[in-house]
N, C-alpha and C positions, 0 to 999 in steps of 0.2 A: 561586581561580577565582571567589568570591564577589564580590571586588573588581572583576574584571574585567568579569562581566555588571553590576555596579551601576554602575559607571562609564558602561560602554557604552549602557546603557539611559537613564540620565538624561541622556546627550549627545543622544539620540536624541529624546527627549522635549523638550528644550529647543529642538531644530533646529525641530520642527512645530509646536512649541507656538503661536508667534505666529500662523502660516497658520491654524491650527484655531481661533483665538480670535477670527479676523477674518470666517473664512468661516463660523463657525455660531454668530454672533450670532442667527441667525435659523433657526430648524429648516429645513434641508434635504429637501425631500419629493420622491419620485420616485413617479410613477404608470407603470407598465411593462405594455404591452398584447402579448401573444406569441401569435403565428397560427403553431401547429405541422402545420396541416393538411397539408403539404407534408413533413413530417419523414420520409416513407417513402423521398424522394429526396432527404434532407439538407439541404434548404432550409426556413429558418425564417426569418418576418417578424417584425420588432421596430418596434413604436411606444411612444415614451417621452417622456415630459414632466417636466421636473424644473425646480425652482425657480432663477430667477437674478435677478442685479442688472443695472440697464443699467451699458455700459462694457465694460471687457476681462475676459473670463470665459474660465476654464479646467477642461476636461473630461477626464476619464481613463477609460481601458479596463483593467479588471483585469488586472495583470501578475503579482503574486506570489498564486499560489493557495493557502489552506492544505491541508495535506495532502501537497502535491505538491512542497513545500520547493523549488522552483525557480521562475523567472521564465518560467512554461509559458504565460501568456495567450495564448490563441490569436487574436492582432490581424491575422492575413492571411487568418482567416477573415470577417471583415467587409468586406461591400461594398456597394454602392449606398449610399451615407452621406449623409445629407442633413439639413441642420438648417436649422430656421425659428424664427421668432418673430411672433406676431400675424398669421400667416398669410404673412408674407414670408420670401422666401429670406434667411437669415446666411451669409455667407462664413465658412470656417474654413480654417486651417492647422495643418499637424502640425509638431510641435516637431523641430528638426533632429537634437536628440541622444537626446531621452527620447521616442522613436517612439511610445509609448503615450498621451501627452499631445497634445491638440488646444486650439486657442485660436480664440476668435471675439471680436466685439464686439456686445453685446447692445444693441438700438435703445433709445433714451429712449420710456418708457411701459409697456415689456414687462416684465411679472414672471417670465416661465418662458420656456423652449427647449422648442421640439418636434424631437425626434430620431427619423430613420428609417433604418433599414437593414437589411440580410440577413444571416443566420449561414449560411455553406456549408460543409457538413462532409463530408470526404472519405469515401468507402465503407469500411465497415468500421472506423469510429471510434466512433462514439456510436448508429448507427441500422443497420436492416435495412428489410425492406419491411414489416416487421410490429411492430417495436417501436422506441422511442428514450428516450434518456436526456437530460432536457432541463437542461443546467447552466446556471444562471442567471448565471454570471459572463461567459459567452459572449454574454450577451443585452442588456447594460445598460453603461452608461456613469454616472459620477457626478462631482459638483463636486471638483476636484482640491483636496488638501489638507484635506479634512474627514474627521474621523475615523467610521469606518463605523459608529458605535453612534448618530451625530447625524442621521444620514441615516434618513428614514421612507420606507418601501418601499410600496405597494400596488399588486397586480399582478393579471392573468389570463391565462388559458390557453386557447387552443381547441386541441383535439386532432382529429385526424381522423374522420370519422365512423364510428360504432361502436366507437371504441378507450375505453379505462378509464385512469384515472391513479392514482395513489397519490404523497404526500407527505406530509413533517412538517409543511408549511406549514398554518396554518388555513385552512379553506374556508368562506368566509361563505354562498356562495350559487351555485347551478348553473342554465343555462339551456341547453338543447340540447348542444352540444358545446363549452362555455365555461363554465370556473369562474372564479369570484372569489375573490380570497384576501384574509385580513384583513391590516392594516397590521402589520408588523413592522421592525425596524431593518434595515438593509442588511446586515450580519453575518449575523443570523439568516435572512434571505433566500436569500442566495449561499449560506449552511450548508445549505440545505433543497432539493435538487434534487427532480426529478418523475421518474417512471418512467411511460411510456405504452406502450400497446400493443394490439394488435387480439386476442390471445388471453392473456386475464389471469385471476388468481386470486388473492384475499385471504384469506389464511389466519391468522385469530386463534391467538395463541400463549398468550393468559392468558384466564382466563373473567371475572374481575373486575379491579379496580383499575386501574391503568395499563395503557393501552393497548399492546401489543406485537402486531406485524403482519408476517407475511411475505408481501410483495406481488410476484409473479410475474408478469413477463411474458415470453413465449415465442416460437419462430419456428412454433411447431406447437402444436394442442391436445393432442395426443399427449404432448409434452416437458413438459406440467406436472403429470402423474401423479407422484405420491410415495407411498411406503408407509405404513402405520400407523408401524412403527418410526423413519422420520424423522421423521415428526411428533413422536413422543415425544422425539426426541433435542432436536428444534428448542425444543419447550418446557423440557425439560431444561436446556438451554443459557442460558435466561432464569434460571431456577431459581440454578443453579449460580453463574453470574455475579454474583447479588447477595449469595448467601452468601461469595463471594470477595473482593466489595469492600465489602459491607456498607452497601449504599443505591445510590441512583442519582442522575444529573443531567440528567435530561431528563423533559419532561412526558408525552411518548410516544414510541414507537420504532418504525421501520420498517425493516426488510432491504427494500432495492429489488432485486431479484433478478431477473437477465437470463438467459435462455438462448438462444444463439446461437452458431452458428458463423460469424456474418457481422457484427454487430452490434459485436465487439470485447469482450475479455473486462477486467475492471477491478475494481479493490478499491479504494474511496476513502472515507475517514471522514468523518462529519459528525456534530454533537453529538447531533442526534435520528434520525439515520437512517445508513446506510450502502450506497454502490451496489456490489452483488455481482455482478459480470459473470463468467459460466461459460459452457462449450460449450453446444450443444444438448442434449445426452446429461448433463447436469450432474446430474441426480437419479437418473442410473442407478446402481447397486451397485458397489462396488470402487472403484477409483482416482477414479472422475469424483467421489463421495461423501465419500471423503478430502479430496480439494483442496476440495471444498466447506466441508466440518467446518473446515477451517482458515483457508480466507478467511472463515467467518463469525466464528468465534472471533476472530479477529484484527481485524476491522473493529469488532466489537462491544466490543471490550478497548477500542477507540481512544475510546469515548464517556467512559470514565474517565482513560484515559493517551495524552493527545494533545490531547482537546478541553476536558474540565475542567481537569487538571492539564497543563501545554505549558511547555516551557522558555520562559524569560525571550526568549531571542534569535529564536523564533517567535511572539511574542505582539506582533505589529505593528498598527498601529491603522488601517492603509489597506492597500490592495492594490498600493500604489506601492512602502511600504517593504522593503528587501531582508531577507530571514530570515537568520539565523545557525543552521546546522545541527549545532553541535558536541555537542549533548546529544541526538541522534537515537538513540544508543547506549539511550537511557531511551524516548524516545518511542516508536522501533520496536523496539529490542532486546527490551525487556522486554515490549512487546506481541506479539512474534513467540513468544517465550517462554510465556506466558499463552493465545496463540492454538493452542498445542497442548496445553497444560493443561486448559484448557475445555471443548474437544469430546472430550476423554478422560473428563473427569468427568462430561459430558453424557450419554455412550454414544453420541455421534457416531463415536469413534475406539475401538477396542479397545486394551487394553495393549499389544498386539505392535507396532500401528500407531506409538503414543506412541513406544515404544522405537527402532522402526525409523528413524523421522522424526530423534530424537535422535542414530541412529548417522551417518546420512546427514550432517546439519550436521557433527558432529564430525570427521567422515572429510573432510570437502570442507575444512574450517579447518585440520587439520592437513597436508593436503598443498597449502595455499594458500603459494606459493612467492612470492609479494607480502609475505606480514607480516616477511621477512627484512630487508625496507627500510622498511616502512611501519606505523604503528600504526593501528588500528581508528579511531582519534578523527580521522586524517586523513581516511578514506573518508567520515565524516559531513561533516567541514568543507567537503570538495569536493564535497559533493551534486549541486549544479547540472551536473557534469559525470560522477559517478558514477555517476548512474541511468541516462545514455545512452551508457555505456561500451559498445563492441561485445562480442561473444561473445569475438573472437579475442583471444589476450594476456591474458585476464582473470585467469588463475592468477598471471600475473607482475605486473599491474597492480593486481589486487584490484577486486572489485566494492563492492557494498553490504553490505560484511561487518557493518556497524554492526547488521544483523538477526540474521544467523546467529551471529556471534560475540557480539553482544550478549545474546542468547539463552543462550549456553551460559554466561558468566559470570551471567547472573541464576538459572539453575539452579544455579551452583555457589554462589550467594549462600544460596538457598534450602535446599539441603543444609547449609551451615555453620552457618546458623542452627537447624536441626532437631537437627545433633549438639551443637552449642555448648550448646543448653537442654536437651537428653535429650527432645526431642520434644514440648516444652511450647509452643514457639513455631516460627513458620514466616514463609515469605515472604508468607502470608497476613495477618499482624498487620501489615506491612510496609502492604500494600494496604490495609488499613481505617484504619491511621493516614492514609498517604499520599493515598488517592483515596475515602476512605468518607465517611460522612453522605448526606443527602439534599438535594438543591438543584434550581432549575432549571437551564437551560444557561448556567451563569456559567464563567468562566475564572479560573484560578487559576496564575499563574506560580511558577516555581519555577528555582533553580540549582544547581552540583553541592553547594553546601554544604547545600543544603536535604535535596538527597537523602541526602549523608551524616547529617544530623541525624536523619533519619526511620530509617534503618536502626539509626543507635546508640540509639535510643528502644525498637527492638524488642530488640535483642541488642549490648550495648556490645561495640566491636571495632574495630580501626583499620581503616575503611571506606575512608578517604580512600587508603591506600597499597595497598590490596586494588583499587580500582577504578583507580587511575593505572597500576600495574603491567599491569592487562590489558588497558586501554582506552586510555592514554596513551602507554605505552612501547614500543618495539619489542619484540618478544618473538616468538621462534622457535617455541615451543611453543604449540600452542592449548588455550585452559583448558577441560581435559576433567576438572577435579577435582570437579565435579558428580557425573560418570559415576562415576569410581572411589570416592570417598567415599560416593557414594549406593547402592554394593553391586553394581555392575556394572563391567565393562572393555570396550573397544573390541576387536574383533577381526575378521578378513576371512577368508570362505570363498568356496567357489563356487557357494554358494546364493545365487540374487539377492536383494536387500532389497526388500521387498515396496514401498515406496512409490518407488524407484529405478526398479525394474520397470513399475510402474503408469504413470511420469512418462515413461518412455521410449516406450510403446506410444502414450500420448497426444498426445505431441509430435514424434513421428516422428524420434529419435535413439537412439543406443548409449551407455552410459557402460563407457569403457575405460579410465576414468583411473587406476584402480588397479589394472591388470595392464600394457598398453602405455603409458598415460598419456595417451590421447585421448577426446575427444568426438568422436562422428561422426555427422553426418546421415544418414538412411535413403539417399540418394542418394551417399553417399560422402565428402562433404565432411568435412574436417577443422574442426571448431569450434575447439578449443582443445588445446593441448598443454602437457603439465606438465612443466617443466625437468628435467633430470637422470633422466629416465626413457627406457625402452628407445626409444620413439618419437623422443625429443627426441636421444637420441645417434644416431640412425639419420640426422637431416637433417630429420624432418617438422616442419612448421609450419601455424598454422592459415592456412586458405585452400585449400591444397590438397587435391587430391580423389583417394582412392582409386581408380582402375579397376577392380581385381581381383584376382587372383593365379592364376600358371597358366593364362593364355588363359579363366579363366572371371570371367564379371561379377562386380563386389561386391554383397555384402549384407552388413548386419550380421549375420544370423544363420551364414553361411559364415565371416565372421572369426572370431564367438566358437567355433564348432568348431575353426578351425585355432587359436587359442590354448590351446584343451582338448588337442588333440593334441599340441601342442608340450611339454606338460608331460612327455610320457613318450617325447620325442625331444631328441636332439641338434641336431638342424638347425636354421639361424636361422629364422624367419618372415620371408618375403619378399613385400611388395607391391608391386605396378605401381602408381605415381603421377603424375599430371599436375599439373606446378607451372607455371601459366601458359602451358600450350602445349607445353611442354618434359615429356615423358614419361621416366620413371627407375624404376628397381629400388631397393629402401630394403629394407635387411636387418634385423633385428631380435633379437638375442641373447637371447631370453625363454624361459623353460622354468616361470614360477610358475603358470600357470594362471588361469583366471577368478578374480576377487577383488572381493568386494563387504562392506559393513561392517555388523556387527551388534553389538549390545549381548549380552553373555554373563555370567549370573549369578557373581558371587564368592562362593561358599559363604563362611559364617561372618561375613558381614557383614550388618548390617541392611538392609534393600530400601527404601529411601529412593524411590528412582524409583516404583516400584509405589504407595508410598503417597501420592506429590505426585497421582499421576493418579486417585488413587482420588476417588468422590463425596463432598461434605462434609455429613453430616449436618445 
């Protein structure tokens, strides 16, 4: 693995080296003025000036966006694009193959290009009538072939009247509704989005030292209310993260939290901030707060794992170069695991929520039929398509399993280290070694061999084989060793899993996967079917819609009651189903009742799961 990454990285650097050395002979500079006064209706106006030399000149719109692991640049949102120099229009042409690239001829005597365009956002993507996320990668172009660290950016942002803003960018001045930012390189600029909003609250999370702040924009004033217990949990999250990782790699940190049912939910990591989008009731007790705790713990962890330590294949010099996602089981899988551990240690989650979440993931991966033909590593390599895979047939296809199965592998590694060292060491020691120390926002790439070496420094073991078997080999069993060796076991009962039940209520579906073998939307549409389940054997498939039973209209509660009743009956469960306009009756010979996954304590074994979730002193 090491040689693969080393060779690929060397060839990659050689390929771009000549272009960078020529283009960056003089410091490339961008002055960016963004007018977001119409952000509420999805229009942002951009005025940009970039250094340029006379002659043929190439500019590029960001394509591969860090953290999204795919070529997700919103090129189609750029409209009214104009280029000029010295006040005169300059004609431009788009590349026929690389459509994110543009060419123009800079006239003699010109030392810069002036660019204007509008960014138009679809409703429900990044904005509502009361808030918006300002994503700089959508609002600029840069000189093609120049390393992002060699481009200096100075920017300004105008917000709607009366709106506030927050960002990790240094603010040098403010006049009315416009703020000026200090100069940073292009990588840092794009990595520091802004949150703007009408209803806004800035909540300090530390009393001294490094600034940590929860910056909340909401669609209503009432939604901004949070409890003292929630605030204490947010503060504890900072404390527990620093104890877990042994340092920090940012100068300040901003949680950019948006509360909206319209503006779109999003979790996206940055080195000194995170975009944390949840529903309007995201601060409400119960599953909304559980969801938020998960999101905050996950994206905050990324400051260490994903931004500071980053796979070599994801450490590209500009936004044109393709990213290699193979090590996302570390980037996202370890982050998924720590995104569960940290909110538990901080008190944002109860120990029961921690266990129910692990049980949910373990059951999902255990029943993941795609594992019989496809390893976890392939879901990471194919990330450009994995993220956008539809819900239907996902159990057969596999989805972003490097998150959930990756998390289970890291839980197993944690338990293995604890047992192997008689409790003297744990994954915390690996995190200190691999992610520790305190620096500014720098990037330290790694390879598979680096991960193995760091694990061996903590606890000598055949980690290369351990990881290969669980990540790179086709494996019919889910990696549940962290559960069984951690003093618990996965079992099923008719009692709902609290994380699953909360998610069902919030998202409008019902999970009957471990009984009939189907996910069903509230309107009866079957989202997915588990192969070899009663529903599968009856002939049901994703996209079909359950109309009802015995001439009664469908509801998920009614189906749950039918499944429960069938446990004491010998009659099959009969459903009337619409398959593309053809209505038929489908019989399922199932009598096992409702089944939901839980962790059950194994007496006589040390309770390492609870130990993992305990606050670090």
